[in-house]
MARKEDO-957485 format. One record per atom (N, C-alpha, C, O): x, y, z; atom name; residue in one letter; residue number from 1. Coordinates in pm, whole numbers. Layout:
N
+--------+--------+--------+------+-----+-----+
:      u :      v :      w : atom : res :   n :
+--------+--------+--------+------+-----+-----+
:      X :      Y :      Z :   CA :   a : NUM :
...
+--------+--------+--------+------+-----+-----+
end
This chain:
81
+--------+--------+--------+------+-----+-----+
:      u :      v :      w : atom : res :   n :
+--------+--------+--------+------+-----+-----+
:   1928 :  -8816 :   2212 :    N :   m :   1 :
:   1808 :  -8736 :   2209 :   CA :   m :   1 :
:   1795 :  -8672 :   2070 :    C :   m :   1 :
:   1893 :  -8622 :   2015 :    O :   m :   1 :
:   1676 :  -8675 :   2015 :    N :   a :   2 :
:   1651 :  -8619 :   1882 :   CA :   a :   2 :
:   1655 :  -8467 :   1886 :    C :   a :   2 :
:   1613 :  -8404 :   1983 :    O :   a :   2 :
:   1705 :  -8410 :   1778 :    N :   r :   3 :
:   1706 :  -8264 :   1767 :   CA :   r :   3 :
:   1565 :  -8214 :   1739 :    C :   r :   3 :
:   1488 :  -8281 :   1672 :    O :   r :   3 :
:   1531 :  -8096 :   1791 :    N :   p :   4 :
:   1399 :  -8041 :   1761 :   CA :   p :   4 :
:   1390 :  -8003 :   1613 :    C :   p :   4 :
:   1489 :  -7965 :   1551 :    O :   p :   4 :
:   1272 :  -8013 :   1560 :    N :   r :   5 :
:   1248 :  -7978 :   1421 :   CA :   r :   5 :
:   1263 :  -7828 :   1404 :    C :   r :   5 :
:   1212 :  -7750 :   1485 :    O :   r :   5 :
:   1334 :  -7787 :   1299 :    N :   q :   6 :
:   1353 :  -7645 :   1270 :   CA :   q :   6 :
:   1309 :  -7618 :   1127 :    C :   q :   6 :
:   1328 :  -7702 :   1038 :    O :   q :   6 :
:   1252 :  -7502 :   1104 :    N :   e :   7 :
:   1213 :  -7462 :    969 :   CA :   e :   7 :
:   1296 :  -7343 :    928 :    C :   e :   7 :
:   1316 :  -7250 :   1006 :    O :   e :   7 :
:   1345 :  -7345 :    803 :    N :   h :   8 :
:   1426 :  -7237 :    748 :   CA :   h :   8 :
:   1382 :  -7209 :    605 :    C :   h :   8 :
:   1346 :  -7300 :    532 :    O :   h :   8 :
:   1385 :  -7083 :    566 :    N :   a :   9 :
:   1355 :  -7045 :    429 :   CA :   a :   9 :
:   1482 :  -7054 :    345 :    C :   a :   9 :
:   1592 :  -7030 :    395 :    O :   a :   9 :
:   1466 :  -7088 :    218 :    N :   a :  10 :
:   1579 :  -7095 :    126 :   CA :   a :  10 :
:   1528 :  -7064 :    -15 :    C :   a :  10 :
:   1408 :  -7070 :    -41 :    O :   a :  10 :
:   1622 :  -7032 :   -104 :    N :   v :  11 :
:   1591 :  -7004 :   -244 :   CA :   v :  11 :
:   1663 :  -7109 :   -328 :    C :   v :  11 :
:   1782 :  -7133 :   -308 :    O :   v :  11 :
:   1592 :  -7169 :   -420 :    N :   t :  12 :
:   1650 :  -7272 :   -506 :   CA :   t :  12 :
:   1734 :  -7210 :   -617 :    C :   t :  12 :
:   1687 :  -7121 :   -687 :    O :   t :  12 :
:   1857 :  -7257 :   -632 :    N :   r :  13 :
:   1941 :  -7218 :   -745 :   CA :   r :  13 :
:   1927 :  -7319 :   -857 :    C :   r :  13 :
:   1902 :  -7281 :   -971 :    O :   r :  13 :
:   1943 :  -7446 :   -826 :    N :   d :  14 :
:   1933 :  -7555 :   -924 :   CA :   d :  14 :
:   1853 :  -7669 :   -864 :    C :   d :  14 :
:   1861 :  -7696 :   -744 :    O :   d :  14 :
:   1776 :  -7736 :   -949 :    N :   l :  15 :
:   1697 :  -7852 :   -907 :   CA :   l :  15 :
:   1700 :  -7952 :  -1020 :    C :   l :  15 :
:   1670 :  -7918 :  -1135 :    O :   l :  15 :
:   1736 :  -8076 :   -990 :    N :   s :  16 :
:   1735 :  -8183 :  -1091 :   CA :   s :  16 :
:   1697 :  -8312 :  -1023 :    C :   s :  16 :
:   1675 :  -8315 :   -901 :    O :   s :  16 :
:   1689 :  -8420 :  -1099 :    N :   m :  17 :
:   1659 :  -8551 :  -1043 :   CA :   m :  17 :
:   1772 :  -8598 :   -951 :    C :   m :  17 :
:   1749 :  -8681 :   -863 :    O :   m :  17 :
:   1893 :  -8547 :   -970 :    N :   g :  18 :
:   2008 :  -8591 :   -891 :   CA :   g :  18 :
:   2037 :  -8508 :   -769 :    C :   g :  18 :
:   2118 :  -8548 :   -685 :    O :   g :  18 :
:   1974 :  -8392 :   -755 :    N :   g :  19 :
:   2003 :  -8309 :   -639 :   CA :   g :  19 :
:   1942 :  -8171 :   -647 :    C :   g :  19 :
:   1869 :  -8138 :   -741 :    O :   g :  19 :
:   1973 :  -8092 :   -546 :    N :   i :  20 :
:   1920 :  -7956 :   -537 :   CA :   i :  20 :
:   2029 :  -7868 :   -477 :    C :   i :  20 :
:   2107 :  -7913 :   -392 :    O :   i :  20 :
:   2035 :  -7743 :   -520 :    N :   f :  21 :
:   2132 :  -7647 :   -465 :   CA :   f :  21 :
:   2053 :  -7526 :   -420 :    C :   f :  21 :
:   1976 :  -7469 :   -498 :    O :   f :  21 :
:   2072 :  -7486 :   -294 :    N :   l :  22 :
:   1991 :  -7381 :   -234 :   CA :   l :  22 :
:   2077 :  -7272 :   -173 :    C :   l :  22 :
:   2192 :  -7295 :   -136 :    O :   l :  22 :
:   2019 :  -7152 :   -162 :    N :   y :  23 :
:   2078 :  -7041 :    -87 :   CA :   y :  23 :
:   1995 :  -7024 :     41 :    C :   y :  23 :
:   1872 :  -7028 :     37 :    O :   y :  23 :
:   2063 :  -7004 :    153 :    N :   t :  24 :
:   1995 :  -6979 :    279 :   CA :   t :  24 :
:   2086 :  -6896 :    369 :    C :   t :  24 :
:   2207 :  -6890 :    347 :    O :   t :  24 :
:   2029 :  -6834 :    469 :    N :   q :  25 :
:   2110 :  -6761 :    565 :   CA :   q :  25 :
:   2131 :  -6842 :    693 :    C :   q :  25 :
:   2193 :  -6794 :    788 :    O :   q :  25 :
:   2080 :  -6964 :    696 :    N :   q :  26 :
:   2096 :  -7052 :    811 :   CA :   q :  26 :
:   2217 :  -7141 :    791 :    C :   q :  26 :
:   2241 :  -7190 :    681 :    O :   q :  26 :
:   2293 :  -7163 :    894 :    N :   r :  27 :
:   2408 :  -7253 :    888 :   CA :   r :  27 :
:   2358 :  -7397 :    896 :    C :   r :  27 :
:   2294 :  -7436 :    994 :    O :   r :  27 :
:   2388 :  -7475 :    795 :    N :   i :  28 :
:   2350 :  -7616 :    790 :   CA :   i :  28 :
:   2476 :  -7695 :    763 :    C :   i :  28 :
:   2550 :  -7666 :    668 :    O :   i :  28 :
:   2503 :  -7796 :    844 :    N :   s :  29 :
:   2627 :  -7872 :    835 :   CA :   s :  29 :
:   2622 :  -7977 :    725 :    C :   s :  29 :
:   2518 :  -8036 :    698 :    O :   s :  29 :
:   2738 :  -7998 :    662 :    N :   e :  30 :
:   2751 :  -8107 :    567 :   CA :   e :  30 :
:   2716 :  -8237 :    638 :    C :   e :  30 :
:   2758 :  -8258 :    752 :    O :   e :  30 :
:   2640 :  -8323 :    571 :    N :   g :  31 :
:   2598 :  -8449 :    631 :   CA :   g :  31 :
:   2461 :  -8441 :    696 :    C :   g :  31 :
:   2404 :  -8544 :    732 :    O :   g :  31 :
:   2407 :  -8320 :    713 :    N :   s :  32 :
:   2274 :  -8304 :    773 :   CA :   s :  32 :
:   2168 :  -8372 :    687 :    C :   s :  32 :
:   2177 :  -8370 :    564 :    O :   s :  32 :
:   2070 :  -8430 :    751 :    N :   k :  33 :
:   1954 :  -8489 :    683 :   CA :   k :  33 :
:   1844 :  -8385 :    685 :    C :   k :  33 :
:   1815 :  -8326 :    789 :    O :   k :  33 :
:   1781 :  -8363 :    569 :    N :   l :  34 :
:   1680 :  -8258 :    556 :   CA :   l :  34 :
:   1550 :  -8311 :    498 :    C :   l :  34 :
:   1549 :  -8408 :    422 :    O :   l :  34 :
:   1442 :  -8246 :    534 :    N :   e :  35 :
:   1316 :  -8262 :    463 :   CA :   e :  35 :
:   1292 :  -8129 :    394 :    C :   e :  35 :
:   1286 :  -8025 :    460 :    O :   e :  35 :
:   1279 :  -8130 :    263 :    N :   i :  36 :
:   1265 :  -8009 :    184 :   CA :   i :  36 :
:   1125 :  -8004 :    125 :    C :   i :  36 :
:   1080 :  -8101 :     63 :    O :   i :  36 :
:   1055 :  -7892 :    145 :    N :   v :  37 :
:    922 :  -7873 :     88 :   CA :   v :  37 :
:    933 :  -7764 :    -18 :    C :   v :  37 :
:    976 :  -7653 :     11 :    O :   v :  37 :
:    894 :  -7797 :   -141 :    N :   l :  38 :
:    905 :  -7705 :   -254 :   CA :   l :  38 :
:    769 :  -7681 :   -316 :    C :   l :  38 :
:    679 :  -7764 :   -306 :    O :   l :  38 :
:    753 :  -7566 :   -378 :    N :   i :  39 :
:    638 :  -7541 :   -465 :   CA :   i :  39 :
:    690 :  -7547 :   -608 :    C :   i :  39 :
:    771 :  -7463 :   -648 :    O :   i :  39 :
:    645 :  -7645 :   -684 :    N :   l :  40 :
:    687 :  -7661 :   -823 :   CA :   l :  40 :
:    595 :  -7580 :   -914 :    C :   l :  40 :
:    473 :  -7593 :   -902 :    O :   l :  40 :
:    649 :  -7498 :  -1003 :    N :   p :  41 :
:    565 :  -7414 :  -1089 :   CA :   p :  41 :
:    490 :  -7496 :  -1194 :    C :   p :  41 :
:    531 :  -7607 :  -1231 :    O :   p :  41 :
:    381 :  -7440 :  -1241 :    N :   a :  42 :
:    299 :  -7506 :  -1344 :   CA :   a :  42 :
:    378 :  -7532 :  -1471 :    C :   a :  42 :
:    347 :  -7626 :  -1545 :    O :   a :  42 :
:    479 :  -7451 :  -1498 :    N :   e :  43 :
:    560 :  -7465 :  -1619 :   CA :   e :  43 :
:    633 :  -7599 :  -1628 :    C :   e :  43 :
:    682 :  -7635 :  -1735 :    O :   e :  43 :
:    641 :  -7672 :  -1520 :    N :   l :  44 :
:    707 :  -7803 :  -1523 :   CA :   l :  44 :
:    620 :  -7910 :  -1588 :    C :   l :  44 :
:    665 :  -8022 :  -1610 :    O :   l :  44 :
:    496 :  -7875 :  -1621 :    N :   g :  45 :
:    411 :  -7968 :  -1693 :   CA :   g :  45 :
:    308 :  -8040 :  -1610 :    C :   g :  45 :
:    242 :  -8132 :  -1660 :    O :   g :  45 :
:    290 :  -8001 :  -1485 :    N :   f :  46 :
:    191 :  -8066 :  -1400 :   CA :   f :  46 :
:     54 :  -7999 :  -1410 :    C :   f :  46 :
:    -40 :  -8043 :  -1343 :    O :   f :  46 :
:     41 :  -7895 :  -1491 :    N :   g :  47 :
:    -86 :  -7826 :  -1507 :   CA :   g :  47 :
:   -101 :  -7711 :  -1409 :    C :   g :  47 :
:   -119 :  -7597 :  -1451 :    O :   g :  47 :
:    -95 :  -7738 :  -1282 :    N :   e :  48 :
:   -101 :  -7636 :  -1178 :   CA :   e :  48 :
:     26 :  -7648 :  -1094 :    C :   e :  48 :
:     96 :  -7748 :  -1099 :    O :   e :  48 :
:     53 :  -7542 :  -1017 :    N :   k :  49 :
:    170 :  -7556 :   -928 :   CA :   k :  49 :
:    141 :  -7667 :   -828 :    C :   k :  49 :
:     27 :  -7685 :   -783 :    O :   k :  49 :
:    245 :  -7739 :   -793 :    N :   q :  50 :
:    234 :  -7855 :   -705 :   CA :   q :  50 :
:    331 :  -7843 :   -588 :    C :   q :  50 :
:    437 :  -7782 :   -600 :    O :   q :  50 :
:    295 :  -7901 :   -476 :    N :   w :  51 :
:    385 :  -7912 :   -362 :   CA :   w :  51 :
:    465 :  -8040 :   -377 :    C :   w :  51 :
:    413 :  -8141 :   -423 :    O :   w :  51 :
:    592 :  -8035 :   -339 :    N :   a :  52 :
:    676 :  -8154 :   -337 :   CA :   a :  52 :
:    748 :  -8160 :   -203 :    C :   a :  52 :
:    798 :  -8058 :   -155 :    O :   a :  52 :
:    753 :  -8277 :   -145 :    N :   c :  53 :
:    823 :  -8299 :    -19 :   CA :   c :  53 :
:    934 :  -8400 :    -47 :    C :   c :  53 :
:    907 :  -8510 :    -94 :    O :   c :  53 :
:   1059 :  -8363 :    -17 :    N :   c :  54 :
:   1175 :  -8448 :    -47 :   CA :   c :  54 :
:   1260 :  -8464 :     77 :    C :   c :  54 :
:   1264 :  -8377 :    164 :    O :   c :  54 :
:   1328 :  -8577 :     84 :    N :   q :  55 :
:   1429 :  -8598 :    188 :   CA :   q :  55 :
:   1564 :  -8602 :    120 :    C :   q :  55 :
:   1579 :  -8661 :     13 :    O :   q :  55 :
:   1663 :  -8538 :    182 :    N :   a :  56 :
:   1795 :  -8525 :    120 :   CA :   a :  56 :
:   1903 :  -8515 :    227 :    C :   a :  56 :
:   1875 :  -8492 :    344 :    O :   a :  56 :
:   2028 :  -8534 :    183 :    N :   s :  57 :
:   2144 :  -8517 :    269 :   CA :   s :  57 :
:   2231 :  -8405 :    213 :    C :   s :  57 :
:   2251 :  -8399 :     91 :    O :   s :  57 :
:   2281 :  -8318 :    299 :    N :   v :  58 :
:   2367 :  -8208 :    255 :   CA :   v :  58 :
:   2505 :  -8266 :    223 :    C :   v :  58 :
:   2568 :  -8330 :    307 :    O :   v :  58 :
:   2552 :  -8241 :    100 :    N :   v :  59 :
:   2682 :  -8294 :     57 :   CA :   v :  59 :
:   2786 :  -8184 :     38 :    C :   v :  59 :
:   2905 :  -8214 :     27 :    O :   v :  59 :
:   2743 :  -8059 :     33 :    N :   r :  60 :
:   2838 :  -7950 :     13 :   CA :   r :  60 :
:   2782 :  -7822 :     73 :    C :   r :  60 :
:   2663 :  -7793 :     60 :    O :   r :  60 :
:   2869 :  -7745 :    140 :    N :   v :  61 :
:   2832 :  -7615 :    196 :   CA :   v :  61 :
:   2936 :  -7515 :    152 :    C :   v :  61 :
:   3056 :  -7539 :    166 :    O :   v :  61 :
:   2892 :  -7401 :     99 :    N :   e :  62 :
:   2981 :  -7293 :     57 :   CA :   e :  62 :
:   2934 :  -7163 :    120 :    C :   e :  62 :
:   2814 :  -7135 :    122 :    O :   e :  62 :
:   3027 :  -7085 :    170 :    N :   e :  63 :
:   2993 :  -6954 :    226 :   CA :   e :  63 :
:   3026 :  -6848 :    122 :    C :   e :  63 :
:   3136 :  -6848 :     66 :    O :   e :  63 :
:   2932 :  -6757 :     95 :    N :   t :  64 :
:   2953 :  -6653 :     -4 :   CA :   t :  64 :
:   2994 :  -6522 :     64 :    C :   t :  64 :
:   2986 :  -6510 :    186 :    O :   t :  64 :
:   3038 :  -6426 :    -16 :    N :   e :  65 :
:   3079 :  -6295 :     35 :   CA :   e :  65 :
:   2963 :  -6221 :    101 :    C :   e :  65 :
:   2984 :  -6142 :    192 :    O :   e :  65 :
:   2841 :  -6246 :     54 :    N :   a :  66 :
:   2725 :  -6176 :    108 :   CA :   a :  66 :
:   2676 :  -6238 :    239 :    C :   a :  66 :
:   2568 :  -6205 :    287 :    O :   a :  66 :
:   2755 :  -6328 :    297 :    N :   a :  67 :
:   2722 :  -6396 :    423 :   CA :   a :  67 :
:   2605 :  -6491 :    407 :    C :   a :  67 :
:   2550 :  -6539 :    506 :    O :   a :  67 :
:   2566 :  -6520 :    282 :    N :   n :  68 :
:   2468 :  -6624 :    259 :   CA :   n :  68 :
:   2542 :  -6757 :    252 :    C :   n :  68 :
:   2660 :  -6761 :    217 :    O :   n :  68 :
:   2474 :  -6863 :    285 :    N :   l :  69 :
:   2532 :  -6995 :    271 :   CA :   l :  69 :
:   2468 :  -7064 :    153 :    C :   l :  69 :
:   2347 :  -7053 :    131 :    O :   l :  69 :
:   2548 :  -7135 :     78 :    N :   e :  70 :
:   2499 :  -7215 :    -33 :   CA :   e :  70 :
:   2521 :  -7360 :      5 :    C :   e :  70 :
:   2624 :  -7394 :     62 :    O :   e :  70 :
:   2426 :  -7445 :    -27 :    N :   w :  71 :
:   2449 :  -7585 :      1 :   CA :   w :  71 :
:   2380 :  -7672 :   -103 :    C :   w :  71 :
:   2277 :  -7635 :   -159 :    O :   w :  71 :
:   2439 :  -7786 :   -125 :    N :   g :  72 :
:   2386 :  -7881 :   -221 :   CA :   g :  72 :
:   2345 :  -8008 :   -149 :    C :   g :  72 :
:   2416 :  -8056 :    -61 :    O :   g :  72 :
:   2231 :  -8061 :   -185 :    N :   a :  73 :
:   2182 :  -8185 :   -128 :   CA :   a :  73 :
:   2175 :  -8290 :   -237 :    C :   a :  73 :
:   2136 :  -8260 :   -350 :    O :   a :  73 :
:   2214 :  -8409 :   -204 :    N :   d :  74 :
:   2226 :  -8517 :   -300 :   CA :   d :  74 :
:   2099 :  -8601 :   -307 :    C :   d :  74 :
:   2040 :  -8635 :   -204 :    O :   d :  74 :
:   2057 :  -8633 :   -427 :    N :   r :  75 :
:   1950 :  -8727 :   -455 :   CA :   r :  75 :
:   1826 :  -8709 :   -371 :    C :   r :  75 :
:   1796 :  -8794 :   -287 :    O :   r :  75 :
:   1752 :  -8601 :   -390 :    N :   p :  76 :
:   1628 :  -8589 :   -313 :   CA :   p :  76 :
:   1531 :  -8699 :   -355 :    C :   p :  76 :
:   1515 :  -8726 :   -474 :    O :   p :  76 :
:   1468 :  -8760 :   -260 :    N :   a :  77 :
:   1369 :  -8862 :   -286 :   CA :   a :  77 :
:   1243 :  -8819 :   -215 :    C :   a :  77 :
:   1249 :  -8778 :    -99 :    O :   a :  77 :
:   1130 :  -8828 :   -282 :    N :   g :  78 :
:   1008 :  -8784 :   -214 :   CA :   g :  78 :
:    887 :  -8804 :   -298 :    C :   g :  78 :
:    883 :  -8890 :   -387 :    O :   g :  78 :
:    788 :  -8725 :   -271 :    N :   r :  79 :
:    659 :  -8739 :   -337 :   CA :   r :  79 :
:    605 :  -8601 :   -368 :    C :   r :  79 :
:    642 :  -8503 :   -303 :    O :   r :  79 :
:    520 :  -8591 :   -466 :    N :   t :  80 :
:    449 :  -8466 :   -491 :   CA :   t :  80 :
:    310 :  -8482 :   -435 :    C :   t :  80 :
:    253 :  -8591 :   -435 :    O :   t :  80 :
:    256 :  -8374 :   -388 :    N :   a :  81 :
:    122 :  -8378 :   -330 :   CA :   a :  81 :
:     25 :  -8305 :   -419 :    C :   a :  81 :
:    -94 :  -8297 :   -388 :    O :   a :  81 :
+--------+--------+--------+------+-----+-----+
end
């Protein structure tokens, strides 16, 4: 049976062509498959801020002292809208 879709807020620490690293207060397991929706700022050269939708797999999870979780996703692939 498929898991129900869940939405969680996160803050981006790093973003590159090879991956993304986020802070969140939700527990996400290593190996999880994610759909990530981002707002890319105009400063990236697209003229206006743009929405981007990416699919990724969680490759690393770290728990911080502040009870926030950090996680890295490998090779996001997607499209900008």
